[in-house]
C-alpha positions as CSV (number, residue, x, y, z in Angstrom):
1,M,-37.9,-52.4,110.7
2,S,-36.8,-49.5,108.8
3,N,-36.5,-46.0,110.2
4,P,-39.6,-44.0,109.4
5,R,-38.8,-41.4,106.6
6,P,-38.5,-37.8,108.3
7,T,-41.4,-35.7,107.8
8,K,-41.8,-32.4,105.6
9,A,-41.6,-30.3,108.9
10,E,-38.3,-32.3,109.9
11,R,-36.7,-31.7,106.6
12,T,-37.7,-28.2,106.7
13,A,-36.1,-27.5,110.0
14,E,-33.0,-29.6,109.2
15,A,-32.3,-27.5,106.0
16,R,-32.9,-24.3,108.0
17,E,-30.5,-25.5,110.6
18,K,-28.0,-26.2,108.1
19,A,-28.6,-22.9,106.1
20,R,-28.2,-21.1,109.6
21,A,-24.9,-22.9,110.3
22,L,-23.6,-21.9,106.8
23,R,-24.6,-18.3,107.5
24,E,-22.8,-18.2,110.9
25,E,-19.7,-19.9,109.4
26,Q,-19.7,-17.3,106.4
27,Q,-20.1,-14.6,109.0
28,R,-17.3,-15.6,110.9
29,K,-15.0,-16.0,107.7
30,E,-16.0,-12.4,106.8
31,K,-15.3,-11.2,110.2
32,R,-12.0,-12.9,110.3
33,N,-10.9,-11.5,106.8
34,K,-11.9,-8.0,108.0
35,L,-9.9,-8.3,111.1
36,L,-6.9,-9.5,108.9
37,V,-7.4,-6.5,106.5
38,R,-7.5,-4.1,109.0
39,W,-4.4,-5.6,111.0
40,G,-2.8,-5.7,107.6
41,V,-3.4,-1.9,107.0
42,V,-2.1,-1.0,110.5
43,V,1.0,-3.3,110.2
44,A,1.7,-1.6,106.7
45,V,1.3,1.9,108.3
46,V,3.4,1.1,111.0
47,A,6.2,-0.2,108.7
48,V,5.9,3.0,106.6
49,I,6.4,5.2,109.7
50,A,9.1,3.0,111.0
51,L,11.0,3.2,107.8
52,I,10.4,7.0,107.7
53,F,11.6,7.3,111.2
54,A,14.7,5.2,110.3
55,V,15.6,7.3,107.5
56,V,15.2,10.7,109.4
57,F,16.9,9.1,112.4
58,S,19.8,8.1,110.3
59,N,20.2,11.5,108.8
60,M,20.1,13.3,112.0
61,N,22.6,10.7,113.4
62,R,24.9,10.6,110.5
63,S,28.6,10.3,111.2
64,I,30.5,13.6,112.0
65,P,33.8,14.3,110.6
66,A,36.7,14.9,113.2
67,A,37.8,17.8,111.0
68,G,35.7,20.9,109.5
69,P,35.4,24.4,108.8
70,V,34.9,27.3,111.1
71,P,31.6,29.2,110.0
72,A,32.4,32.9,108.9
73,N,31.9,35.1,112.0
74,G,32.8,32.1,114.0
75,N,36.0,31.9,116.3
76,L,38.5,29.4,117.3
77,D,37.0,29.5,120.9
78,G,33.6,27.8,119.5
79,G,31.9,31.2,119.7
80,V,29.9,33.9,117.6
81,T,30.0,37.4,119.0
82,L,27.2,39.7,118.6
83,T,28.4,43.7,118.4
84,S,24.7,44.5,118.1
85,T,21.4,43.0,117.4
86,T,22.3,42.8,113.5
87,S,26.1,42.6,113.4
88,L,28.5,40.0,114.3
89,A,32.4,40.5,115.1
90,P,34.5,39.4,112.0
91,T,36.7,36.6,112.3
92,D,39.5,34.7,109.9
93,G,37.3,31.6,109.9
94,G,39.7,28.5,109.6
95,E,39.2,24.8,110.4
96,V,38.8,22.9,113.8
97,D,40.0,19.3,114.5
98,T,38.3,17.4,117.3
99,E,41.0,14.8,117.3
100,N,43.5,17.6,118.1
101,L,41.9,19.7,120.9
102,P,43.9,22.2,122.7
103,E,44.5,21.5,126.5
104,G,42.1,22.8,128.9
105,T,42.6,26.1,130.6
106,G,43.0,24.4,134.0
107,E,40.9,24.3,137.1
108,G,39.8,27.5,138.6
109,Q,40.5,29.3,135.3
110,P,37.9,30.8,132.7
111,P,37.6,29.2,129.4
112,R,39.9,30.2,126.7
113,G,39.0,33.7,125.3
114,V,37.3,34.7,128.3
115,E,38.8,37.8,129.5
116,P,37.8,41.4,130.8
117,G,37.2,44.0,128.4
118,A,39.5,47.0,127.8
119,E,38.8,50.2,129.5
120,G,36.3,52.2,127.6
121,E,35.2,49.3,125.2
122,P,31.9,47.3,125.5
123,V,31.7,44.7,128.3
124,P,32.2,41.3,127.2
125,I,29.8,38.6,127.8
126,V,30.1,35.1,127.0
127,V,27.5,32.7,127.3
128,Y,27.3,28.9,127.1
129,A,24.0,27.6,126.0
130,D,22.4,24.6,124.7
131,V,19.3,24.9,122.4
132,N,17.7,22.1,124.1
133,C,18.1,23.5,127.7
134,V,15.2,24.5,129.5
135,H,17.1,27.0,131.9
136,C,18.7,28.5,128.8
137,A,15.2,29.2,127.2
138,T,14.2,30.7,130.6
139,F,17.3,32.9,130.8
140,E,16.8,34.3,127.1
141,D,13.3,35.1,127.8
142,A,13.9,36.8,131.0
143,Y,17.0,38.8,129.7
144,G,16.8,38.9,126.0
145,D,15.3,42.3,125.6
146,Q,17.7,43.8,128.2
147,I,20.6,42.1,126.4
148,A,19.3,43.8,122.9
149,Q,19.3,47.1,124.7
150,W,22.8,46.9,125.8
151,L,24.0,45.6,122.6
152,D,22.5,48.1,120.4
153,A,23.7,51.1,122.9
154,G,27.3,49.8,122.1
155,E,27.5,48.8,125.9
156,I,28.6,45.1,125.7
157,T,29.3,42.3,123.2
158,Y,27.4,39.1,123.6
159,E,29.3,35.8,122.6
160,Y,27.3,32.6,122.1
161,R,29.0,29.2,122.4
162,L,26.5,27.0,121.7
163,V,27.2,23.3,123.0
164,S,25.2,19.9,122.7
165,F,25.5,18.7,126.2
166,L,21.8,17.5,126.1
167,D,22.3,15.3,123.1
168,R,22.1,12.7,125.5
169,N,18.7,13.2,126.1
170,S,17.5,13.6,122.4
171,P,17.1,10.9,119.9
172,T,17.5,13.2,117.2
173,N,20.7,15.2,118.5
174,Y,18.6,18.5,118.6
175,S,21.4,20.4,120.6
176,S,23.9,19.7,117.8
177,R,21.5,20.1,115.1
178,G,20.5,23.4,116.6
179,A,23.6,24.6,117.2
180,N,24.9,23.8,113.7
181,A,21.7,25.7,112.4
182,A,22.8,28.7,114.4
183,A,26.3,28.6,112.7
184,C,24.8,28.2,109.4
185,V,23.0,31.5,110.1
186,A,26.0,33.2,111.1
187,D,28.0,32.1,108.0
188,T,25.1,33.2,105.6
189,A,23.2,35.8,107.3
190,P,25.1,37.6,110.2
191,E,22.6,39.9,110.4
192,S,19.8,37.4,111.4
193,Y,21.7,35.5,114.0
194,W,20.5,37.3,117.0
195,D,16.8,36.9,115.7
196,F,17.5,33.3,114.9
197,T,18.9,32.5,118.4
198,A,15.8,34.2,120.1
199,A,13.7,32.1,117.7
200,I,15.4,28.8,118.5
201,F,15.0,29.3,122.3
202,A,11.5,30.5,122.0
203,Q,10.8,26.9,120.4
204,H,11.9,25.0,123.3
205,A,8.3,25.1,124.9
206,Q,7.0,23.4,121.8
207,G,9.6,20.8,121.5
208,E,12.3,19.6,119.0
209,V,11.8,20.5,115.3
210,D,13.5,18.6,112.3
211,N,16.1,20.1,109.9
212,Q,13.3,21.4,107.8
213,G,11.9,23.3,110.8
214,L,15.0,24.6,111.5
215,A,15.4,25.8,108.0
216,D,12.0,27.3,108.1
217,M,13.0,28.9,111.3
218,A,15.7,30.6,109.8
219,A,13.9,31.9,106.8
220,S,11.3,33.5,108.9
221,V,14.1,35.7,110.3
222,G,15.6,36.4,106.9
223,A,18.3,33.7,106.4
224,E,16.8,31.7,103.6
225,G,20.3,30.9,102.3
226,A,21.0,28.7,105.4
227,E,18.7,25.9,104.2
228,S,21.3,23.7,102.4
229,C,23.9,24.3,105.2
230,I,21.3,23.3,107.8
231,K,20.2,20.1,106.0
232,D,23.7,19.0,105.2
233,D,25.0,19.4,108.6
234,G,27.6,22.2,107.4
235,F,29.0,23.0,111.0
236,R,28.5,19.8,112.9
237,T,32.1,19.3,113.4
238,Y,32.4,22.8,114.6
239,V,29.4,22.4,117.2
240,K,31.4,19.0,118.4
241,Y,34.5,20.9,118.7
242,T,32.9,23.7,120.8
243,T,31.3,21.2,123.0
244,E,34.5,19.4,124.0
245,L,36.6,22.3,124.3
246,A,34.1,23.7,126.6
247,Q,34.2,20.0,128.6
248,A,37.9,20.5,128.6
249,D,37.9,24.1,129.7
250,G,35.6,22.6,132.9
251,V,32.4,24.1,131.8
252,Q,29.8,21.7,133.2
253,G,26.5,22.8,132.5
254,T,24.2,25.5,130.7
255,P,23.6,28.4,130.8
256,T,27.1,29.1,131.9
257,V,27.7,33.0,131.8
258,Y,30.8,35.1,132.2
259,V,30.5,39.0,132.4
260,N,33.9,40.7,131.9
261,G,35.9,37.7,132.5
262,T,34.1,36.3,135.6
263,E,31.5,33.8,136.0
264,A,28.1,35.6,136.7
265,N,25.4,34.8,139.4
266,L,22.6,34.3,137.1
267,D,20.0,35.6,139.7
268,A,21.8,39.0,139.7
269,F,22.5,39.0,136.0
270,T,21.2,42.5,135.3
271,E,23.0,44.2,138.3
272,T,26.2,42.5,137.4
273,V,26.2,43.7,133.9
274,Q,25.1,47.0,134.7
275,A,27.8,47.3,137.4
276,A,30.5,46.2,134.9
277,I,29.4,48.8,132.4
278,D,29.2,51.5,134.9
279,G,32.7,50.6,136.5
280,N,33.8,50.7,132.9
281,G,32.9,54.4,132.4
282,G,30.5,53.1,129.5
283,A,31.6,52.2,126.0
284,D,31.0,55.4,124.6
285,S,32.6,57.5,127.5
286,E,35.1,60.0,126.3
């Protein structure tokens, strides 16, 4: 005996069930497609970001030549010396070679070029600093105004030797790039050097910036002409030379400050400098 034919109600229910199953399958497909599109967009964005980062990172970590120029107003000890907040001590420039460094000055001796000032002349201060160093930023914040007063009174000279000790903590070599930017400002706009160093140490709390940010910082203090030098790493060899020379001379950290030829206790920095000025009779004494 054959099976009875499904009733109309049964056929309708079966059709509805098939339609429901088809709808659910279509919804599942649409959901999968939407997820695939979303993940595709995410992957594409990540890939673009990774590519941009790779290009920027590569540019920031490009190979640095062994030999290179000294910036105008830079010396062969790796420093730039302020004689006021708007003027630098002129130098003969020249070239440095990191593969032919001078020998270190020896244990217990100050670094090369660190000497007492002549009687009646401004007291020389030499500071080893790293633009990525929090203690350097703190030092600049604490004493910057007083240093500016001494400078503009003709009582001191202030020599920055900017090193890149902390590149090991930076994926973008910010210490080297910041020091290079400062050298570019010394070379192209010496009257802006003090303001630029103040700006770059003040930036520390906000974190690292790229080369465009450094160029913008330079422009903000009147050194618009430094942009190409900053972006082209014009004095990265000089920064490397300064850093390796400092290490050869026994400088182990930043800030390290020498006042009148002697390493200073930074907790008594103001008193130490003022005593040196007073003991020297003042730079403008007759």
